[in-house]
C-alpha positions in Angstrom: 18.7 77.8 37.7 15.2 79.3 37.2 12.4 76.8 37.6 9.8 77.0 34.8 6.2 76.5 35.9 3.5 75.8 33.3 0.6 78.3 33.2 -1.8 75.5 34.1 0.1 74.7 37.3 0.1 78.4 38.3 -3.7 78.4 37.7 -4.1 75.3 39.9 -2.0 76.7 42.6 -3.9 80.0 42.5 -7.3 78.2 42.9 -5.9 76.3 45.9 -4.5 79.5 47.4 -7.8 81.2 47.2 -9.3 78.3 49.1 -6.6 78.7 51.8 -4.2 75.9 50.6 -0.6 75.6 49.4 0.7 74.0 46.3 4.2 72.8 45.3 5.8 71.1 42.3 7.8 68.1 43.5 9.9 65.2 42.3 11.1 64.6 38.8 9.9 68.0 37.4 12.2 69.8 39.8 15.1 67.3 39.6 15.1 67.4 35.8 14.9 71.2 35.5 17.8 71.6 37.9 19.8 69.2 35.7 18.8 71.1 32.6 16.7 68.2 31.2 13.3 68.2 29.5 10.4 67.7 31.9 7.7 65.2 30.9 5.3 65.3 33.9 4.5 67.7 36.6 3.6 66.2 39.9 2.1 68.4 42.6 1.6 68.2 46.4 -0.7 70.2 48.7 -2.0 70.5 52.2 -5.6 70.2 50.8 -7.3 66.9 51.4 -8.3 64.8 48.3 -12.0 65.3 48.9 -11.5 69.1 49.0 -9.5 69.0 45.8 -12.4 67.2 44.1 -14.7 70.1 45.1 -12.4 72.8 43.8 -11.9 71.5 40.3 -14.4 70.4 37.7 -12.7 67.2 36.5 -10.8 65.1 39.0 -10.1 61.4 38.9 -9.5 59.6 42.2 -6.5 57.6 40.8 -4.9 56.8 44.1 -7.2 58.4 46.6 -6.6 55.7 49.2 -3.0 57.0 49.4 -3.9 60.7 49.0 -3.5 61.1 45.3 -5.9 62.4 42.7 -5.5 63.5 39.1 -6.7 67.0 38.1 -7.7 67.2 34.4 -7.0 70.8 33.7 -7.7 72.0 30.2 -6.0 69.3 28.0 -3.4 68.1 30.6 -3.6 65.8 33.6 -1.7 66.6 36.9 -1.3 64.2 39.8 -1.6 65.9 43.1 -1.0 64.3 46.5 -1.9 65.5 49.9 1.0 65.9 52.3 1.2 62.6 54.2 3.1 60.4 56.6 3.4 56.8 55.7 2.7 53.9 58.1 4.1 50.4 57.9 4.7 48.8 54.5 3.7 45.1 55.0 3.3 44.3 51.3 6.6 45.8 50.2 4.9 48.2 47.9 2.5 50.6 49.5 1.9 51.8 53.1 -0.8 49.9 55.0 -2.1 53.2 56.2 -1.3 56.9 55.9 -2.0 60.0 57.9 -2.3 63.4 56.5 -0.2 66.3 57.7 0.1 70.0 57.0 3.9 69.8 57.2 5.6 69.8 53.8 8.9 68.6 55.4 7.2 65.5 56.8 5.9 64.7 53.3 9.3 65.1 51.7 11.3 62.9 54.1 9.0 59.9 53.4 10.1 59.8 49.7 12.7 57.5 48.2 15.8 59.5 47.1 17.1 62.9 48.0 17.1 64.1 44.4 13.3 63.3 44.2 12.4 65.2 47.4 13.0 68.8 46.2 9.9 70.9 46.2 9.1 74.2 44.6 6.7 76.7 45.9 4.8 77.6 42.7 3.5 81.0 43.7 6.3 82.2 46.0 9.0 80.9 43.6 11.1 79.2 46.3 12.9 75.8 46.4 12.5 73.7 49.5 15.2 71.0 49.9 15.3 69.5 53.4 17.2 66.4 52.3 20.0 68.2 50.5 18.9 66.8 47.1 20.6 69.7 45.3 24.0 68.7 46.7 23.5 65.1 45.5 22.5 66.4 42.1 25.8 68.3 41.9 27.7 65.2 43.0 25.7 63.0 40.5 24.7 60.8 43.4 21.7 58.5 44.1 21.2 58.8 47.8 18.4 57.2 49.8 16.6 59.4 52.3 17.3 58.5 55.9 18.3 54.9 56.6 18.6 53.2 53.2 17.5 49.8 54.4 14.2 51.2 55.7 13.5 52.8 52.3 14.1 49.6 50.4 12.2 47.5 52.9 9.2 49.7 52.3 9.1 49.1 48.6 11.3 46.6 46.7 10.9 48.6 43.5 13.0 51.4 44.9 16.1 49.1 44.5 15.4 48.8 40.8 14.5 52.5 40.5 17.9 53.4 42.0 19.7 51.4 39.3 17.4 52.9 36.6 18.1 56.5 37.8 21.8 55.7 37.6 21.4 54.9 33.9 18.9 57.7 33.2 20.9 60.5 34.8 24.4 59.0 34.5 24.8 59.1 38.3 26.4 56.6 40.7 24.7 55.0 43.8 26.4 56.1 47.0 27.9 53.3 49.1 25.4 53.1 52.0 22.5 53.2 49.6 24.0 50.4 47.5 24.6 48.3 50.7 21.0 49.0 51.7 19.9 47.4 48.4 22.0 44.4 49.0 20.4 43.8 52.4 16.9 44.1 51.1 16.8 41.7 48.2 14.1 39.6 49.9 11.2 41.8 48.6 12.3 41.8 45.0 10.6 38.5 44.4 7.3 40.0 45.8 7.2 42.7 43.1 4.6 42.3 40.4 6.0 41.5 37.0 4.2 44.5 35.5 6.0 46.9 37.8 9.4 45.4 36.9 8.5 45.4 33.2 7.8 49.2 33.4 11.2 49.8 35.0 13.0 47.6 32.4 11.4 49.5 29.6 12.5 52.8 31.1 16.0 51.5 31.5 16.1 50.4 27.9 15.2 54.0 26.9 18.3 55.5 28.6 21.6 56.3 27.0 23.4 53.5 28.8 21.2 50.5 29.9 24.4 48.6 30.7 24.9 50.8 33.8 21.7 49.5 35.3 22.5 45.9 34.5 25.9 46.3 36.0 24.4 47.6 39.2 21.8 44.8 39.1 24.8 42.4 38.9 26.8 44.1 41.7 23.8 44.4 44.1 22.4 40.9 43.5 19.2 42.0 41.8 20.1 40.5 38.4 19.7 36.7 39.2 16.3 37.6 40.9 14.7 39.3 37.9 16.8 38.1 34.9 18.5 34.9 35.9 18.9 34.0 32.2 21.1 37.0 31.7 23.0 36.3 34.9 23.8 32.8 33.6 25.7 34.5 30.7 28.3 35.9 33.2 31.7 34.3 32.6 30.7 32.4 29.5 33.7 33.1 27.3 33.4 33.2 23.5 35.7 32.5 20.5 37.4 34.4 17.8 37.3 38.2 17.9 35.1 38.5 21.0 36.8 40.5 23.7 33.9 39.9 26.2 32.0 37.1 27.8 28.4 36.6 26.6 26.9 38.8 29.4 29.2 41.8 28.6 28.7 41.3 24.9 24.9 41.5 25.4 24.8 44.6 27.5 27.3 46.4 25.2 25.2 45.4 22.2 22.1 46.7 24.0 23.9 50.1 24.6 24.9 50.2 20.9 21.3 49.8 19.6 19.3 53.0 19.1 17.8 54.3 22.4 14.5 55.3 20.6 13.9 51.7 19.5 13.0 49.6 22.6 12.2 46.4 20.6 15.6 46.5 19.0 17.3 47.1 22.3 15.5 44.1 23.8 16.5 42.0 20.8 20.1 43.1 21.3 20.0 42.2 25.0 18.7 38.7 24.3 20.0 37.8 20.9 22.8 35.5 22.3 21.2 34.6 25.7 20.9 31.0 24.7 24.7 30.5 24.3 25.3 29.1 27.8 22.8 26.3 27.0 24.4 25.3 23.7 28.1 25.8 24.4 30.3 22.9 23.4 33.9 22.4 22.5 35.2 21.0 19.2 38.1 18.6 18.8 40.5 21.5 18.9 39.1 22.8 22.2 37.4 25.8 20.5 34.0 26.8 21.9 31.0 26.4 19.6 27.5 27.7 19.9 25.5 25.9 17.2 21.8 26.8 16.9 22.1 29.4 19.6 19.8 31.8 17.8 16.9 29.3 18.1 17.6 28.6 21.8 18.1 32.3 22.4 14.6 33.0 21.0 13.1 30.3 23.1 14.7 31.7 26.3 13.7 35.3 25.3 10.1 34.2 24.8 10.1 32.6 28.2 11.4 35.9 29.7 8.9 38.1 27.8 6.0 35.9 28.7 7.1 36.1 32.4 7.0 39.9 32.2 3.8 39.9 30.1 5.2 41.6 27.1 2.5 42.7 24.6 2.2 39.8 22.0 2.9 41.9 18.9 6.1 43.4 20.5 7.2 40.0 21.6 6.8 38.5 18.2 8.8 41.2 16.5 11.6 40.8 18.9 11.7 37.0 18.6 11.7 37.2 14.8 14.8 39.5 15.0 16.6 37.1 17.4 15.8 34.1 15.1 17.1 35.9 12.0 20.2 37.6 13.4 22.7 34.8 12.4 22.7 35.4 8.6 26.1 34.9 6.9 26.2 37.1 3.8 29.0 36.8 1.3 29.4 38.4 -2.1 28.8 34.9 -3.6 25.1 35.0 -2.7 23.0 34.8 -5.8 20.2 37.3 -6.4 17.8 34.4 -5.6 19.6 34.0 -2.2 19.1 37.7 -1.5 15.4 37.4 -2.4 15.1 34.4 -0.1 16.7 36.5 2.6 14.2 39.3 2.1 11.3 36.8 2.2 12.6 35.2 5.4 13.2 38.5 7.3 10.3 40.4 5.9 10.6 43.8 4.3 9.2 45.6 7.4 12.0 44.2 9.6 15.0 44.6 7.3 16.1 47.9 8.8 15.8 46.6 12.4 17.8 43.5 11.5 20.6 45.7 9.9 20.7 47.8 13.1 20.8 44.6 15.3 23.8 43.4 13.3 25.5 46.7 13.7 24.9 46.6 17.5 26.1 43.0 17.6 29.3 44.0 15.8 29.9 47.0 18.1 29.4 44.7 21.2 32.2 42.3 20.1 35.3 44.2 20.9 36.8 47.4 22.4 38.0 48.4 18.9 36.3 51.5 17.3 37.3 50.1 13.9 34.4 47.8 13.1 34.0 46.0 9.7 30.6 46.7 8.2 31.6 46.0 4.6 29.6 42.8 4.1 26.5 44.5 5.7 26.8 47.5 3.5 27.1 45.4 0.4 24.1 43.3 1.4 22.0 46.4 2.0 22.9 47.7 -1.4 21.9 44.5 -3.1 18.7 44.3 -1.2 17.8 47.9 -2.2 18.4 47.0 -5.9 16.2 44.0 -5.7 13.4 45.8 -3.8 13.4 48.4 -6.6 12.7 45.7 -9.1 9.4 43.8 -9.5 9.8 40.8 -7.2 7.5 38.6 -5.2 8.3 38.3 -1.5 5.0 36.9 -0.2 2.1 35.0 -1.6 0.1 38.2 -2.0 2.8 39.4 -4.5 2.1 36.5 -6.9 0.2 37.2 -10.1 -2.3 34.6 -9.0 -4.3 33.7 -5.9 -6.0 30.7 -4.4 -9.3 31.6 -6.1 -7.6 31.5 -9.5 -6.2 28.1 -8.8 -9.6 26.7 -7.7 -11.5 28.2 -10.7 -9.0 27.9 -13.5 -6.7 25.0 -12.5 -9.5 23.1 -10.7 -7.3 22.6 -7.6 -9.5 22.0 -4.6 -9.3 24.2 -1.5 -7.6 23.1 1.6 -4.0 22.7 3.0 -2.7 21.4 -0.4 -3.8 24.7 -2.0 -1.7 26.6 0.5 1.3 24.3 -0.1 1.1 24.9 -3.9 1.0 28.7 -3.4 4.2 28.3 -1.3 5.8 26.2 -4.0 4.9 28.9 -6.6 6.4 31.6 -4.4 9.6 29.6 -4.1 9.8 29.2 -7.8 9.3 32.9 -8.4 11.9 33.7 -5.8 14.4 31.6 -7.9 13.2 33.1 -11.2 11.0 36.3 -11.0 10.2 36.0 -14.7 7.8 33.1 -13.8 5.5 35.5 -12.0 2.9 35.6 -14.8 -0.6 34.2 -14.4 -0.5 31.7 -17.3 2.9 30.4 -16.3 1.9 30.1 -12.7 -1.3 28.2 -13.6 0.8 25.6 -15.5 3.3 25.3 -12.7 0.4 24.9 -10.2 -1.1 22.0 -12.2 2.3 20.2 -12.3 2.8 20.7 -8.6 -0.7 19.5 -7.8 -0.1 16.3 -9.9 3.0 15.6 -7.9 1.5 16.0 -4.4 -2.2 14.9 -4.8 
């Protein structure tokens, strides 16, 4: 397959050549092109020292200069470029304590993590360099550590997680010795920063099949170290139509959620994670999981705080988990549907529908899933949204200022309570949403609670 090189990269390589240096594309840019995938980033390597690179280009950021990496800002794009190097000892399980530069490209390529990431491309001479047989592993769809696997994983614990992520991302398998190497190097997983693990988890959730990574986490022993709450779901059987234990239901639901919606995938992965904590048996010996949505949200919040999720993202996910146990029937009144919309929020209705679909798909092996109730609910919600209805206090035909000036209700917590009561009344009967009517109602509510 022909390797496509951006014009900017050719320009960078030409500038380096004129100064007497070589330039290669390396890593994911080559791997993904050989697999026919879209390339997102172009990483480069060279025999030029970082300080020299900074003199050859106008805008250079010393992003990782301690380890030989700088970022060239060329026109409107940034390119990471690393000087050929040999790594010393990794005492912190993340980065080498010291490095030494080399002018030998092969020395640089054999220090990398996996064979499929160690293929280089000579930009100007248009030639592939593959000393670790990465192309062979690409053909075999195999994740293969370079050299002795245990040495690679001792150097950086994140490589174990990355191996599992690449398996999902590329739909590859991890070859036996590499997988054994992961199992023997679990000690440094706990030393990884939560931010680095978070970044890998997000990338996993953006793949076509996150369950492949979670299954490899389970097989290798990583799962209880990074997501013990999910590991606790293994073997927790369920009732009714469920073909799977809680763990398998969760990872299948996660797969079933849209890959372009990370928040929804996280909600699908965690929506039943509280079931092991609330599982009980009724008088007939049938498992029950009362209030599991509340406990699941509590556990999910603990997990997301641990991994320092952005607050806004976390709150949206928690809201979906808390609301996922709605039980719609055709007997619901229009007022009940309006209350449902109020409780969920118009901006999260679509995600909640998608979560329910993923939940249903994760229940059994059957391809014939029953979405009739969900479809009917969506139709009724749409009809009500097309009408004039109040779903929040701001939709009322009155506000707190009106109540203070025209109904002589003092400001404070009671004012907020009265607005909530007015909203509830309008939810039951939208015709009440008229200013004069609401003022009279507000006065009567105030008389009762003052």
